[in-house]
ROBABA-829914 format. One line per 10 residues: number of its first residue (from 0); their letters; for each residue y, x, z of N, C-alpha, C. Coordinates in Angstrom, 1 decimal. Each point is the difference from the previous one (the first is absolute). Layout:
ROBABA-829914
NUM) a) Y,X,Z,Y,X,Z,Y,X,Z; ...;
//
This chain:
ROBABA-829914
0) xxxxxxxxxx) 121.7,49.2,45.3,-1.2,0.4,-0.7,-1.2,-0.5,0.8; -0.9,-0.6,-0.7,-1.2,-0.6,0.6,-1.2,1.0,-0.2; -0.6,0.4,1.1,-1.2,0.9,-0.1,-1.2,-0.9,0.2; -0.9,0.2,-1.0,-1.3,-0.7,0.1,-1.1,1.0,0.3; -1.0,-0.5,0.7,-1.1,0.8,0.3,-0.8,0.3,-1.3; -0.6,1.1,-0.1,-0.8,0.4,-1.2,-1.3,-0.8,-0.1; -0.2,-1.0,0.9,-1.3,-0.7,-0.1,-0.1,-0.8,-1.3; 1.1,-0.5,-0.5,0.0,-0.8,-1.3,-0.3,0.9,-1.2; 0.0,1.3,0.2,-0.3,0.9,-1.1,-1.4,0.6,0.1; -0.6,-0.3,1.1,-1.4,0.6,0.2,-1.0,-0.7,-0.8;
10) xxxxxxxxxx) -1.0,0.7,-0.4,-1.2,-0.6,-0.7,-0.8,-0.8,1.0; -0.7,-1.0,-0.6,-0.8,-0.8,0.9,-1.1,0.8,0.7; -0.3,-0.4,1.2,-1.0,0.8,0.8,-1.4,-0.5,-0.3; -0.9,0.9,-0.4,-1.4,-0.3,-0.2,-0.8,0.7,1.0; -1.1,-0.6,0.5,-0.8,0.6,1.0,-1.0,0.9,-0.8; -0.6,0.9,0.8,-0.9,1.1,-0.6,-1.2,-0.7,-0.7; -0.5,-1.1,0.6,-1.2,-0.6,-0.5,0.3,-0.6,-1.4; 1.2,-0.5,-0.2,0.3,-0.6,-1.4,0.1,1.1,-1.0; 0.7,1.1,0.4,0.1,1.2,-0.9,-1.4,0.5,-0.4; -0.8,0.2,1.1,-1.4,0.5,-0.2,-0.8,-1.0,-0.9;
20) xxxxxxxxxx) 0.2,-1.3,0.2,-0.8,-1.0,-0.8,0.4,0.1,-1.5; 1.3,0.2,-0.3,0.5,0.1,-1.4,-0.5,1.3,-0.6; 0.0,1.1,0.8,-0.4,1.3,-0.6,-1.5,-0.1,-0.2; -0.8,-0.6,0.8,-1.4,-0.1,-0.2,-0.4,-0.9,-1.2; 0.8,-1.1,-0.1,-0.3,-0.8,-1.2,0.4,0.7,-1.3; 1.0,0.8,0.0,0.4,0.8,-1.2,-1.1,1.0,-0.3; -0.6,0.7,1.0,-1.0,0.9,-0.2,-1.3,-0.7,-0.6; -0.3,-1.1,0.6,-1.2,-0.7,-0.5,0.2,-0.5,-1.4; 1.2,-0.5,-0.3,0.2,-0.4,-1.4,-0.1,1.1,-0.9; 0.6,1.2,0.3,-0.1,1.1,-0.9,-1.5,0.5,-0.2;
30) xxxxxxxxxx) -0.8,0.0,1.1,-1.4,0.4,-0.1,-0.8,-1.0,-0.9; 0.2,-1.2,0.2,-0.7,-1.0,-0.8,0.4,0.1,-1.4; 1.3,0.2,-0.3,0.4,0.2,-1.4,-0.6,1.2,-0.6; 0.0,1.1,0.7,-0.6,1.2,-0.6,-1.5,-0.1,-0.2; -0.7,-0.7,1.0,-1.4,-0.1,-0.2,-0.3,-1.0,-1.1; 0.8,-1.0,-0.2,-0.2,-0.9,-1.1,0.2,0.7,-1.3; 1.0,0.7,-0.1,0.3,0.8,-1.3,-1.2,1.0,-0.3; -0.4,0.7,1.1,-1.1,0.9,-0.2,-1.3,-0.7,-0.4; -0.3,-1.2,0.6,-1.2,-0.7,-0.3,0.1,-0.5,-1.4; 1.1,-0.5,-0.5,0.1,-0.4,-1.4,-0.2,1.1,-0.9;
40) xxxxxxxxxx) 0.6,1.2,0.3,-0.2,1.2,-0.8,-1.5,0.4,-0.1; -0.7,-0.1,1.1,-1.4,0.3,0.0,-0.8,-1.0,-0.8; 0.3,-1.3,0.1,-0.7,-1.0,-0.8,0.3,0.2,-1.5; 1.2,0.4,-0.3,0.3,0.2,-1.5,-0.8,1.2,-0.5; 0.0,1.1,0.8,-0.8,1.2,-0.4,-1.5,-0.3,-0.1; -0.5,-0.7,0.9,-1.4,-0.4,0.0,-0.3,-0.8,-1.2; 0.8,-1.0,-0.3,-0.3,-0.8,-1.2,0.1,0.8,-1.3; 0.9,1.0,0.0,0.1,0.8,-1.2,-1.3,0.9,-0.2; -0.6,0.4,1.1,-1.2,0.8,-0.1,-1.2,-0.8,-0.6; 0.0,-1.3,0.3,-1.1,-0.9,-0.5,0.3,-0.5,-1.4;
50) x) 1.1,0.2,-0.5,0.4,-0.6,-1.3,-0.6,0.8,-1.1;
//
């Protein structure tokens, strides 16, 4: 029987900076998306008031 080390089963190693960068990019994307949706809703409501 051949025993292999569990290294071939391990997930790839990522440094903390890479994980932090991905998390920060996700938060920024979500904030921009929410602000854009909110801004569009405000513009629609404002245009309905003047109609």
